[in-house]
All heavy atoms as TSV, in Angstrom:
chain	resi	resn	atom	element	x	y	z
A	1	MET	N	N	-2.949	0.537	9.955
A	1	MET	CA	C	-3.566	1.477	9.045
A	1	MET	C	C	-3.525	2.895	9.595
A	1	MET	O	O	-3.514	3.836	8.833
A	1	MET	CB	C	-5.004	1.055	8.752
A	1	MET	CG	C	-5.131	-0.230	7.931
A	1	MET	SD	S	-4.331	-0.213	6.313
A	1	MET	CE	C	-5.201	1.066	5.475
A	2	VAL	N	N	-3.496	3.022	10.910
A	2	VAL	CA	C	-3.398	4.353	11.498
A	2	VAL	C	C	-2.082	5.000	11.109
A	2	VAL	O	O	-2.029	6.182	10.760
A	2	VAL	CB	C	-3.555	4.287	13.040
A	2	VAL	CG1	C	-3.253	5.626	13.671
A	2	VAL	CG2	C	-4.950	3.817	13.408
A	3	GLY	N	N	-1.007	4.216	11.118
A	3	GLY	CA	C	0.295	4.741	10.713
A	3	GLY	C	C	0.287	5.197	9.266
A	3	GLY	O	O	0.887	6.220	8.931
A	4	PHE	N	N	-0.389	4.453	8.405
A	4	PHE	CA	C	-0.510	4.849	6.997
A	4	PHE	C	C	-1.210	6.189	6.896
A	4	PHE	O	O	-0.722	7.113	6.253
A	4	PHE	CB	C	-1.279	3.774	6.218
A	4	PHE	CG	C	-1.524	4.125	4.771
A	4	PHE	CD1	C	-0.529	3.964	3.829
A	4	PHE	CD2	C	-2.755	4.607	4.350
A	4	PHE	CE1	C	-0.745	4.274	2.496
A	4	PHE	CE2	C	-2.996	4.918	3.021
A	4	PHE	CZ	C	-1.985	4.754	2.092
A	5	ARG	N	N	-2.332	6.316	7.567
A	5	ARG	CA	C	-3.098	7.572	7.534
A	5	ARG	C	C	-2.290	8.732	8.104
A	5	ARG	O	O	-2.289	9.831	7.559
A	5	ARG	CB	C	-4.413	7.400	8.311
A	5	ARG	CG	C	-5.219	8.679	8.467
A	5	ARG	CD	C	-5.738	9.166	7.119
A	5	ARG	NE	N	-6.704	10.221	7.302
A	5	ARG	CZ	C	-6.466	11.509	7.045
A	5	ARG	NH1	N	-5.300	11.898	6.597
A	5	ARG	NH2	N	-7.410	12.394	7.224
A	6	ASN	N	N	-1.580	8.481	9.182
A	6	ASN	CA	C	-0.756	9.532	9.771
A	6	ASN	C	C	0.345	9.982	8.818
A	6	ASN	O	O	0.707	11.150	8.794
A	6	ASN	CB	C	-0.138	9.069	11.092
A	6	ASN	CG	C	-1.149	8.960	12.204
A	6	ASN	OD1	O	-2.244	9.524	12.135
A	6	ASN	ND2	N	-0.809	8.209	13.230
A	7	ASN	N	N	0.878	9.062	8.025
A	7	ASN	CA	C	1.941	9.399	7.093
A	7	ASN	C	C	1.430	10.147	5.872
A	7	ASN	O	O	2.051	11.100	5.427
A	7	ASN	CB	C	2.692	8.141	6.652
A	7	ASN	CG	C	3.882	8.472	5.778
A	7	ASN	OD1	O	4.829	9.098	6.231
A	7	ASN	ND2	N	3.830	8.063	4.535
A	8	VAL	N	N	0.300	9.735	5.317
A	8	VAL	CA	C	-0.180	10.329	4.069
A	8	VAL	C	C	-1.031	11.586	4.279
A	8	VAL	O	O	-1.233	12.359	3.346
A	8	VAL	CB	C	-0.958	9.311	3.207
A	8	VAL	CG1	C	-0.093	8.124	2.859
A	8	VAL	CG2	C	-2.234	8.864	3.886
A	9	GLY	N	N	-1.527	11.793	5.484
A	9	GLY	CA	C	-2.309	12.991	5.778
A	9	GLY	C	C	-3.505	13.139	4.856
A	9	GLY	O	O	-4.252	12.198	4.623
A	10	SER	N	N	-3.652	14.310	4.282
A	10	SER	CA	C	-4.801	14.589	3.425
A	10	SER	C	C	-4.447	14.540	1.939
A	10	SER	O	O	-5.158	15.102	1.113
A	10	SER	CB	C	-5.388	15.955	3.777
A	10	SER	OG	O	-4.418	16.968	3.558
A	11	ALA	N	N	-3.359	13.855	1.591
A	11	ALA	CA	C	-2.974	13.752	0.175
A	11	ALA	C	C	-4.121	13.139	-0.631
A	11	ALA	O	O	-4.853	12.272	-0.152
A	11	ALA	CB	C	-1.719	12.886	0.037
A	12	ALA	N	N	-4.261	13.596	-1.850
A	12	ALA	CA	C	-5.349	13.130	-2.717
A	12	ALA	C	C	-5.234	11.642	-3.018
A	12	ALA	O	O	-4.133	11.095	-3.106
A	12	ALA	CB	C	-5.334	13.916	-4.026
A	13	ILE	N	N	-6.382	10.981	-3.188
A	13	ILE	CA	C	-6.405	9.575	-3.585
A	13	ILE	C	C	-6.034	9.478	-5.062
A	13	ILE	O	O	-6.571	10.206	-5.898
A	13	ILE	CB	C	-7.793	8.958	-3.334
A	13	ILE	CG1	C	-8.058	8.892	-1.831
A	13	ILE	CG2	C	-7.888	7.571	-3.961
A	13	ILE	CD1	C	-9.432	8.391	-1.465
A	14	THR	N	N	-5.105	8.560	-5.363
A	14	THR	CA	C	-4.639	8.355	-6.738
A	14	THR	C	C	-4.619	6.868	-7.048
A	14	THR	O	O	-4.628	6.033	-6.145
A	14	THR	CB	C	-3.214	8.913	-6.925
A	14	THR	OG1	O	-2.330	8.275	-5.986
A	14	THR	CG2	C	-3.169	10.422	-6.720
A	15	ASN	N	N	-4.579	6.541	-8.324
A	15	ASN	CA	C	-4.361	5.175	-8.794
A	15	ASN	C	C	-5.331	4.158	-8.173
A	15	ASN	O	O	-4.926	3.059	-7.780
A	15	ASN	CB	C	-2.909	4.745	-8.559
A	15	ASN	CG	C	-1.917	5.719	-9.155
A	15	ASN	OD1	O	-1.243	6.423	-8.423
A	15	ASN	ND2	N	-1.840	5.785	-10.460
A	16	TRP	N	N	-6.610	4.497	-8.103
A	16	TRP	CA	C	-7.633	3.616	-7.523
A	16	TRP	C	C	-7.831	2.392	-8.412
A	16	TRP	O	O	-7.991	2.505	-9.626
A	16	TRP	CB	C	-8.942	4.375	-7.383
A	16	TRP	CG	C	-10.054	3.516	-6.863
A	16	TRP	CD1	C	-10.933	2.775	-7.613
A	16	TRP	CD2	C	-10.391	3.288	-5.503
A	16	TRP	NE1	N	-11.809	2.103	-6.778
A	16	TRP	CE2	C	-11.489	2.396	-5.479
A	16	TRP	CE3	C	-9.876	3.747	-4.296
A	16	TRP	CZ2	C	-12.075	1.963	-4.304
A	16	TRP	CZ3	C	-10.467	3.309	-3.128
A	16	TRP	CH2	C	-11.550	2.436	-3.129
A	17	VAL	N	N	-7.821	1.201	-7.794
A	17	VAL	CA	C	-8.080	-0.060	-8.486
A	17	VAL	C	C	-9.001	-0.892	-7.604
A	17	VAL	O	O	-8.774	-1.008	-6.400
A	17	VAL	CB	C	-6.771	-0.850	-8.732
A	17	VAL	CG1	C	-7.051	-2.180	-9.404
A	17	VAL	CG2	C	-5.773	-0.049	-9.529
A	18	SER	N	N	-10.055	-1.451	-8.191
A	18	SER	CA	C	-10.944	-2.352	-7.456
A	18	SER	C	C	-11.571	-3.330	-8.451
A	18	SER	O	O	-12.688	-3.128	-8.908
A	18	SER	CB	C	-12.028	-1.571	-6.711
A	18	SER	OG	O	-12.841	-2.455	-5.964
A	19	PRO	N	N	-10.850	-4.412	-8.782
A	19	PRO	CA	C	-11.364	-5.337	-9.794
A	19	PRO	C	C	-12.553	-6.168	-9.328
A	19	PRO	O	O	-13.268	-6.729	-10.148
A	19	PRO	CB	C	-10.163	-6.241	-10.089
A	19	PRO	CG	C	-9.346	-6.192	-8.837
A	19	PRO	CD	C	-9.545	-4.810	-8.278
A	20	GLN	N	N	-12.757	-6.252	-8.016
A	20	GLN	CA	C	-13.945	-6.917	-7.468
A	20	GLN	C	C	-14.238	-6.331	-6.093
A	20	GLN	O	O	-13.423	-5.598	-5.534
A	20	GLN	CB	C	-13.768	-8.433	-7.405
A	20	GLN	CG	C	-12.618	-8.905	-6.534
A	20	GLN	CD	C	-12.674	-10.393	-6.291
A	20	GLN	OE1	O	-13.560	-10.857	-5.585
A	20	GLN	NE2	N	-11.739	-11.130	-6.866
A	21	SER	N	N	-15.372	-6.661	-5.540
A	21	SER	CA	C	-15.814	-6.009	-4.300
A	21	SER	C	C	-14.917	-6.300	-3.104
A	21	SER	O	O	-14.923	-5.548	-2.135
A	21	SER	CB	C	-17.256	-6.411	-3.976
A	21	SER	OG	O	-17.330	-7.810	-3.715
A	22	GLN	N	N	-14.131	-7.347	-3.138
A	22	GLN	CA	C	-13.282	-7.710	-2.004
A	22	GLN	C	C	-11.824	-7.277	-2.175
A	22	GLN	O	O	-10.965	-7.676	-1.389
A	22	GLN	CB	C	-13.344	-9.226	-1.773
A	22	GLN	CG	C	-14.724	-9.732	-1.434
A	22	GLN	CD	C	-15.222	-9.179	-0.110
A	22	GLN	OE1	O	-14.515	-9.188	0.884
A	22	GLN	NE2	N	-16.454	-8.691	-0.098
A	23	GLN	N	N	-11.529	-6.474	-3.196
A	23	GLN	CA	C	-10.159	-6.036	-3.464
A	23	GLN	C	C	-10.145	-4.547	-3.789
A	23	GLN	O	O	-10.888	-4.108	-4.662
A	23	GLN	CB	C	-9.559	-6.809	-4.637
A	23	GLN	CG	C	-9.454	-8.290	-4.398
A	23	GLN	CD	C	-9.073	-9.056	-5.655
A	23	GLN	OE1	O	-9.454	-8.688	-6.760
A	23	GLN	NE2	N	-8.319	-10.131	-5.485
A	24	ILE	N	N	-9.284	-3.815	-3.092
A	24	ILE	CA	C	-9.073	-2.409	-3.433
A	24	ILE	C	C	-7.589	-2.086	-3.299
A	24	ILE	O	O	-6.866	-2.695	-2.507
A	24	ILE	CB	C	-9.885	-1.429	-2.553
A	24	ILE	CG1	C	-9.468	-1.518	-1.080
A	24	ILE	CG2	C	-11.362	-1.631	-2.734
A	24	ILE	CD1	C	-10.012	-0.393	-0.233
A	25	ALA	N	N	-7.156	-1.129	-4.077
A	25	ALA	CA	C	-5.802	-0.601	-3.964
A	25	ALA	C	C	-5.864	0.868	-4.352
A	25	ALA	O	O	-6.629	1.255	-5.238
A	25	ALA	CB	C	-4.843	-1.356	-4.876
A	26	PHE	N	N	-5.088	1.681	-3.666
A	26	PHE	CA	C	-5.062	3.103	-3.994
A	26	PHE	C	C	-3.825	3.749	-3.392
A	26	PHE	O	O	-3.231	3.254	-2.446
A	26	PHE	CB	C	-6.317	3.827	-3.496
A	26	PHE	CG	C	-6.508	3.776	-2.003
A	26	PHE	CD1	C	-6.008	4.771	-1.180
A	26	PHE	CD2	C	-7.206	2.719	-1.430
A	26	PHE	CE1	C	-6.197	4.715	0.198
A	26	PHE	CE2	C	-7.403	2.657	-0.055
A	26	PHE	CZ	C	-6.893	3.656	0.758
A	27	GLY	N	N	-3.451	4.862	-3.979
A	27	GLY	CA	C	-2.341	5.649	-3.461
A	27	GLY	C	C	-2.860	6.910	-2.821
A	27	GLY	O	O	-4.013	7.303	-3.011
A	28	ARG	N	N	-1.994	7.526	-2.061
A	28	ARG	CA	C	-2.252	8.868	-1.538
A	28	ARG	C	C	-1.085	9.722	-2.003
A	28	ARG	O	O	-0.098	9.916	-1.299
A	28	ARG	CB	C	-2.356	8.855	-0.017
A	28	ARG	CG	C	-3.525	8.045	0.540
A	28	ARG	CD	C	-4.903	8.582	0.159
A	28	ARG	NE	N	-5.193	9.877	0.700
A	28	ARG	CZ	C	-5.839	10.119	1.833
A	28	ARG	NH1	N	-6.278	9.131	2.560
A	28	ARG	NH2	N	-6.061	11.351	2.223
A	29	GLY	N	N	-1.187	10.144	-3.287
A	29	GLY	CA	C	-0.134	10.940	-3.901
A	29	GLY	C	C	1.183	10.187	-3.904
A	29	GLY	O	O	1.228	8.984	-4.128
A	30	ALA	N	N	2.271	10.899	-3.623
A	30	ALA	CA	C	3.606	10.304	-3.587
A	30	ALA	C	C	3.981	9.856	-2.184
A	30	ALA	O	O	5.139	9.554	-1.922
A	30	ALA	CB	C	4.625	11.315	-4.116
A	31	LEU	N	N	2.987	9.786	-1.278
A	31	LEU	CA	C	3.292	9.501	0.128
A	31	LEU	C	C	3.019	8.070	0.559
A	31	LEU	O	O	3.601	7.590	1.532
A	31	LEU	CB	C	2.497	10.454	1.030
A	31	LEU	CG	C	2.793	11.934	0.839
A	31	LEU	CD1	C	1.868	12.770	1.701
A	31	LEU	CD2	C	4.246	12.219	1.165
A	32	GLY	N	N	2.133	7.354	-0.121
A	32	GLY	CA	C	1.828	5.990	0.290
A	32	GLY	C	C	0.935	5.282	-0.696
A	32	GLY	O	O	0.263	5.912	-1.516
A	33	PHE	N	N	0.937	3.957	-0.629
A	33	PHE	CA	C	0.096	3.125	-1.476
A	33	PHE	C	C	-0.296	1.906	-0.663
A	33	PHE	O	O	0.526	1.342	0.063
A	33	PHE	CB	C	0.850	2.678	-2.735
A	33	PHE	CG	C	-0.022	1.983	-3.740
A	33	PHE	CD1	C	-0.736	2.712	-4.674
A	33	PHE	CD2	C	-0.140	0.602	-3.742
A	33	PHE	CE1	C	-1.555	2.079	-5.601
A	33	PHE	CE2	C	-0.955	-0.048	-4.660
A	33	PHE	CZ	C	-1.663	0.700	-5.591
A	34	VAL	N	N	-1.551	1.488	-0.772
A	34	VAL	CA	C	-2.033	0.324	-0.032
A	34	VAL	C	C	-2.868	-0.546	-0.957
A	34	VAL	O	O	-3.592	-0.038	-1.815
A	34	VAL	CB	C	-2.841	0.749	1.219
A	34	VAL	CG1	C	-4.101	1.494	0.846
A	34	VAL	CG2	C	-3.147	-0.431	2.112
A	35	ALA	N	N	-2.719	-1.870	-0.802
A	35	ALA	CA	C	-3.551	-2.840	-1.505
A	35	ALA	C	C	-4.164	-3.753	-0.454
A	35	ALA	O	O	-3.456	-4.263	0.417
A	35	ALA	CB	C	-2.728	-3.645	-2.498
A	36	ILE	N	N	-5.472	-3.931	-0.507
A	36	ILE	CA	C	-6.190	-4.746	0.476
A	36	ILE	C	C	-6.958	-5.827	-0.269
A	36	ILE	O	O	-7.760	-5.533	-1.163
A	36	ILE	CB	C	-7.153	-3.881	1.306
A	36	ILE	CG1	C	-6.366	-2.799	2.046
A	36	ILE	CG2	C	-7.945	-4.748	2.277
A	36	ILE	CD1	C	-7.225	-1.735	2.690
A	37	ASN	N	N	-6.708	-7.078	0.105
A	37	ASN	CA	C	-7.361	-8.217	-0.522
A	37	ASN	C	C	-8.113	-9.007	0.540
A	37	ASN	O	O	-7.513	-9.626	1.407
A	37	ASN	CB	C	-6.320	-9.112	-1.199
A	37	ASN	CG	C	-6.949	-10.314	-1.866
A	37	ASN	OD1	O	-8.137	-10.322	-2.167
A	37	ASN	ND2	N	-6.159	-11.344	-2.103
A	38	ASN	N	N	-9.434	-8.985	0.473
A	38	ASN	CA	C	-10.263	-9.761	1.386
A	38	ASN	C	C	-10.944	-10.923	0.658
A	38	ASN	O	O	-11.864	-11.535	1.171
A	38	ASN	CB	C	-11.305	-8.856	2.059
A	38	ASN	CG	C	-11.935	-9.515	3.262
A	38	ASN	OD1	O	-11.274	-10.226	4.014
A	38	ASN	ND2	N	-13.226	-9.305	3.445
A	39	ALA	N	N	-10.464	-11.209	-0.551
A	39	ALA	CA	C	-11.023	-12.318	-1.334
A	39	ALA	C	C	-10.468	-13.645	-0.806
A	39	ALA	O	O	-9.495	-13.676	-0.055
A	39	ALA	CB	C	-10.671	-12.142	-2.806
A	40	ASP	N	N	-11.070	-14.726	-1.225
A	40	ASP	CA	C	-10.636	-16.059	-0.800
A	40	ASP	C	C	-9.413	-16.562	-1.564
A	40	ASP	O	O	-8.907	-17.639	-1.262
A	40	ASP	CB	C	-11.779	-17.060	-0.962
A	40	ASP	CG	C	-12.913	-16.792	0.019
A	40	ASP	OD1	O	-12.649	-16.263	1.114
A	40	ASP	OD2	O	-14.070	-17.116	-0.323
A	41	SER	N	N	-8.959	-15.809	-2.542
A	41	SER	CA	C	-7.802	-16.221	-3.336
A	41	SER	C	C	-6.770	-15.095	-3.384
A	41	SER	O	O	-7.073	-13.944	-3.092
A	41	SER	CB	C	-8.245	-16.582	-4.756
A	41	SER	OG	O	-8.872	-15.473	-5.365
A	42	ALA	N	N	-5.549	-15.465	-3.761
A	42	ALA	CA	C	-4.475	-14.478	-3.863
A	42	ALA	C	C	-4.796	-13.469	-4.967
A	42	ALA	O	O	-5.470	-13.792	-5.949
A	42	ALA	CB	C	-3.157	-15.177	-4.167
A	43	TRP	N	N	-4.307	-12.264	-4.807
A	43	TRP	CA	C	-4.478	-11.214	-5.810
A	43	TRP	C	C	-3.106	-10.921	-6.396
A	43	TRP	O	O	-2.241	-10.385	-5.716
A	43	TRP	CB	C	-5.075	-9.976	-5.159
A	43	TRP	CG	C	-5.365	-8.827	-6.074
A	43	TRP	CD1	C	-5.362	-8.811	-7.433
A	43	TRP	CD2	C	-5.713	-7.495	-5.678
A	43	TRP	NE1	N	-5.697	-7.568	-7.910
A	43	TRP	CE2	C	-5.915	-6.743	-6.847
A	43	TRP	CE3	C	-5.874	-6.878	-4.450
A	43	TRP	CZ2	C	-6.261	-5.399	-6.814
A	43	TRP	CZ3	C	-6.228	-5.531	-4.420
A	43	TRP	CH2	C	-6.424	-4.805	-5.587
A	44	THR	N	N	-2.906	-11.302	-7.631
A	44	THR	CA	C	-1.645	-11.043	-8.314
A	44	THR	C	C	-1.879	-9.934	-9.320
A	44	THR	O	O	-2.734	-10.055	-10.194
A	44	THR	CB	C	-1.150	-12.313	-9.032
A	44	THR	OG1	O	-1.019	-13.356	-8.062
A	44	THR	CG2	C	0.175	-12.077	-9.710
A	45	ALA	N	N	-1.134	-8.843	-9.177
A	45	ALA	CA	C	-1.334	-7.690	-10.049
A	45	ALA	C	C	-0.072	-6.843	-10.087
A	45	ALA	O	O	0.779	-6.938	-9.210
A	45	ALA	CB	C	-2.506	-6.841	-9.552
A	46	THR	N	N	0.029	-6.040	-11.105
A	46	THR	CA	C	1.054	-5.002	-11.188
A	46	THR	C	C	0.329	-3.676	-11.039
A	46	THR	O	O	-0.635	-3.411	-11.757
A	46	THR	CB	C	1.792	-5.054	-12.540
A	46	THR	OG1	O	2.417	-6.338	-12.665
A	46	THR	CG2	C	2.841	-3.964	-12.630
A	47	PHE	N	N	0.765	-2.875	-10.080
A	47	PHE	CA	C	0.082	-1.623	-9.778
A	47	PHE	C	C	0.876	-0.427	-10.279
A	47	PHE	O	O	2.102	-0.402	-10.175
A	47	PHE	CB	C	-0.112	-1.477	-8.267
A	47	PHE	CG	C	-0.961	-2.554	-7.660
A	47	PHE	CD1	C	-0.391	-3.599	-6.964
A	47	PHE	CD2	C	-2.335	-2.522	-7.802
A	47	PHE	CE1	C	-1.162	-4.598	-6.407
A	47	PHE	CE2	C	-3.133	-3.518	-7.255
A	47	PHE	CZ	C	-2.543	-4.553	-6.552
A	48	THR	N	N	0.174	0.558	-10.797
A	48	THR	CA	C	0.762	1.847	-11.110
A	48	THR	C	C	0.591	2.722	-9.885
A	48	THR	O	O	-0.504	2.810	-9.330
A	48	THR	CB	C	0.045	2.495	-12.314
A	48	THR	OG1	O	0.182	1.630	-13.438
A	48	THR	CG2	C	0.626	3.858	-12.624
A	49	THR	N	N	1.679	3.339	-9.433
A	49	THR	CA	C	1.611	4.204	-8.263
A	49	THR	C	C	2.238	5.556	-8.572
A	49	THR	O	O	2.903	5.727	-9.591
A	49	THR	CB	C	2.349	3.603	-7.046
A	49	THR	OG1	O	3.756	3.778	-7.216
A	49	THR	CG2	C	2.017	2.134	-6.861
A	50	SER	N	N	2.049	6.495	-7.672
A	50	SER	CA	C	2.679	7.807	-7.767
A	50	SER	C	C	3.893	7.896	-6.851
A	50	SER	O	O	4.435	8.968	-6.641
A	50	SER	CB	C	1.673	8.898	-7.389
A	50	SER	OG	O	0.573	8.873	-8.275
A	51	LEU	N	N	4.317	6.759	-6.294
A	51	LEU	CA	C	5.462	6.743	-5.392
A	51	LEU	C	C	6.763	6.930	-6.168
A	51	LEU	O	O	6.904	6.434	-7.285
A	51	LEU	CB	C	5.527	5.418	-4.637
A	51	LEU	CG	C	4.359	5.094	-3.729
A	51	LEU	CD1	C	4.481	3.668	-3.200
A	51	LEU	CD2	C	4.300	6.077	-2.573
A	52	PRO	N	N	7.731	7.614	-5.587
A	52	PRO	CA	C	9.029	7.719	-6.248
A	52	PRO	C	C	9.717	6.352	-6.284
A	52	PRO	O	O	9.402	5.465	-5.478
A	52	PRO	CB	C	9.804	8.711	-5.370
A	52	PRO	CG	C	9.069	8.801	-4.090
A	52	PRO	CD	C	7.666	8.349	-4.333
A	53	ALA	N	N	10.651	6.172	-7.206
A	53	ALA	CA	C	11.393	4.916	-7.298
A	53	ALA	C	C	12.105	4.641	-5.984
A	53	ALA	O	O	12.566	5.564	-5.305
A	53	ALA	CB	C	12.404	4.995	-8.434
A	54	GLY	N	N	12.155	3.375	-5.584
A	54	GLY	CA	C	12.844	3.022	-4.353
A	54	GLY	C	C	12.375	1.697	-3.816
A	54	GLY	O	O	11.602	0.991	-4.449
A	55	SER	N	N	12.847	1.352	-2.640
A	55	SER	CA	C	12.450	0.136	-1.949
A	55	SER	C	C	11.447	0.499	-0.870
A	55	SER	O	O	11.618	1.511	-0.182
A	55	SER	CB	C	13.658	-0.540	-1.311
A	55	SER	OG	O	14.574	-0.935	-2.290
A	56	TYR	N	N	10.435	-0.329	-0.714
A	56	TYR	CA	C	9.368	-0.040	0.236
A	56	TYR	C	C	9.143	-1.211	1.167
A	56	TYR	O	O	9.494	-2.344	0.861
A	56	TYR	CB	C	8.076	0.333	-0.506
A	56	TYR	CG	C	8.246	1.629	-1.255
A	56	TYR	CD1	C	8.714	1.663	-2.555
A	56	TYR	CD2	C	7.997	2.839	-0.610
A	56	TYR	CE1	C	8.906	2.856	-3.215
A	56	TYR	CE2	C	8.199	4.040	-1.266
A	56	TYR	CZ	C	8.646	4.040	-2.574
A	56	TYR	OH	O	8.845	5.229	-3.216
A	57	CYS	N	N	8.539	-0.947	2.309
A	57	CYS	CA	C	8.356	-1.939	3.356
A	57	CYS	C	C	6.877	-2.155	3.640
A	57	CYS	O	O	6.106	-1.199	3.689
A	57	CYS	CB	C	9.052	-1.438	4.631
A	57	CYS	SG	S	8.962	-2.562	6.026
A	58	ASP	N	N	6.485	-3.413	3.843
A	58	ASP	CA	C	5.135	-3.755	4.272
A	58	ASP	C	C	5.039	-3.446	5.767
A	58	ASP	O	O	5.406	-4.264	6.604
A	58	ASP	CB	C	4.867	-5.235	4.000
A	58	ASP	CG	C	3.560	-5.732	4.598
A	58	ASP	OD1	O	2.790	-4.919	5.147
A	58	ASP	OD2	O	3.316	-6.943	4.524
A	59	VAL	N	N	4.558	-2.258	6.097
A	59	VAL	CA	C	4.497	-1.845	7.504
A	59	VAL	C	C	3.211	-2.290	8.193
A	59	VAL	O	O	3.051	-2.078	9.385
A	59	VAL	CB	C	4.691	-0.311	7.666
A	59	VAL	CG1	C	6.076	0.093	7.217
A	59	VAL	CG2	C	3.629	0.449	6.908
A	60	ILE	N	N	2.304	-2.939	7.465
A	60	ILE	CA	C	1.106	-3.489	8.090
A	60	ILE	C	C	1.469	-4.777	8.836
A	60	ILE	O	O	1.049	-5.004	9.956
A	60	ILE	CB	C	-0.008	-3.756	7.056
A	60	ILE	CG1	C	-0.416	-2.453	6.368
A	60	ILE	CG2	C	-1.212	-4.428	7.701
A	60	ILE	CD1	C	-0.991	-1.390	7.266
A	61	SER	N	N	2.282	-5.642	8.214
A	61	SER	CA	C	2.663	-6.901	8.865
A	61	SER	C	C	3.994	-6.817	9.596
A	61	SER	O	O	4.409	-7.769	10.240
A	61	SER	CB	C	2.719	-8.037	7.837
A	61	SER	OG	O	3.803	-7.851	6.951
A	62	GLY	N	N	4.685	-5.710	9.488
A	62	GLY	CA	C	5.981	-5.563	10.150
A	62	GLY	C	C	6.327	-4.109	10.317
A	62	GLY	O	O	5.461	-3.259	10.410
A	63	LYS	N	N	7.634	-3.828	10.330
A	63	LYS	CA	C	8.072	-2.449	10.457
A	63	LYS	C	C	9.427	-2.277	9.778
A	63	LYS	O	O	10.113	-3.237	9.484
A	63	LYS	CB	C	8.158	-2.033	11.918
A	63	LYS	CG	C	9.191	-2.792	12.711
A	63	LYS	CD	C	9.210	-2.340	14.158
A	63	LYS	CE	C	10.263	-3.119	14.939
A	63	LYS	NZ	N	10.361	-2.654	16.301
A	64	SER	N	N	9.771	-1.046	9.530
A	64	SER	CA	C	11.074	-0.698	9.002
A	64	SER	C	C	11.968	-0.346	10.182
A	64	SER	O	O	11.624	0.485	11.011
A	64	SER	CB	C	10.945	0.500	8.048
A	64	SER	OG	O	12.204	0.863	7.567
A	65	SER	N	N	13.105	-1.018	10.274
A	65	SER	CA	C	13.989	-0.825	11.416
A	65	SER	C	C	15.444	-0.960	10.971
A	65	SER	O	O	15.819	-1.986	10.393
A	65	SER	CB	C	13.667	-1.843	12.508
A	65	SER	OG	O	14.560	-1.717	13.597
A	66	SER	N	N	16.231	0.060	11.223
A	66	SER	CA	C	17.674	0.046	10.902
A	66	SER	C	C	17.949	-0.343	9.462
A	66	SER	O	O	18.859	-1.112	9.168
A	66	SER	CB	C	18.417	-0.893	11.857
A	66	SER	OG	O	18.240	-0.487	13.183
A	67	GLY	N	N	17.152	0.152	8.543
A	67	GLY	CA	C	17.370	-0.094	7.128
A	67	GLY	C	C	16.861	-1.423	6.600
A	67	GLY	O	O	17.066	-1.750	5.438
A	68	SER	N	N	16.186	-2.213	7.426
A	68	SER	CA	C	15.622	-3.466	6.934
A	68	SER	C	C	14.127	-3.508	7.271
A	68	SER	O	O	13.643	-2.755	8.112
A	68	SER	CB	C	16.341	-4.673	7.537
A	68	SER	OG	O	16.193	-4.710	8.927
A	69	CYS	N	N	13.438	-4.427	6.610
A	69	CYS	CA	C	12.001	-4.532	6.751
A	69	CYS	C	C	11.630	-5.872	7.352
A	69	CYS	O	O	12.093	-6.906	6.896
A	69	CYS	CB	C	11.353	-4.363	5.387
A	69	CYS	SG	S	9.564	-4.387	5.419
A	70	THR	N	N	10.766	-5.856	8.362
A	70	THR	CA	C	10.324	-7.107	8.986
A	70	THR	C	C	8.978	-7.574	8.434
A	70	THR	O	O	8.510	-8.624	8.815
A	70	THR	CB	C	10.222	-6.968	10.521
A	70	THR	OG1	O	9.218	-5.991	10.832
A	70	THR	CG2	C	11.549	-6.565	11.129
A	71	GLY	N	N	8.373	-6.797	7.541
A	71	GLY	CA	C	7.086	-7.171	6.952
A	71	GLY	C	C	7.204	-8.377	6.054
A	71	GLY	O	O	8.263	-8.670	5.500
A	72	THR	N	N	6.098	-9.095	5.869
A	72	THR	CA	C	6.102	-10.326	5.081
A	72	THR	C	C	5.503	-10.153	3.699
A	72	THR	O	O	5.552	-11.074	2.897
A	72	THR	CB	C	5.330	-11.435	5.811
A	72	THR	OG1	O	3.980	-11.005	6.019
A	72	THR	CG2	C	5.980	-11.776	7.121
A	73	GLY	N	N	4.871	-9.014	3.407
A	73	GLY	CA	C	4.177	-8.835	2.131
A	73	GLY	C	C	5.006	-8.196	1.086
A	73	GLY	O	O	6.082	-7.744	1.238
């Protein structure tokens, strides 16, 4: 999460979603988007983001390296 914060800096919070107390998702402008699920069940959703079109990597569970992603999410 530190890497996320370092990347997005002070960009405004956008696209806030929290359907229950154990689930939140939000963007930081066009710089990043995070979804956190602490519920006992999977969270299946389609999110609206301010990110430009492209491919993205789950850098919480892995990393982006040489054009590929080791993340599992």
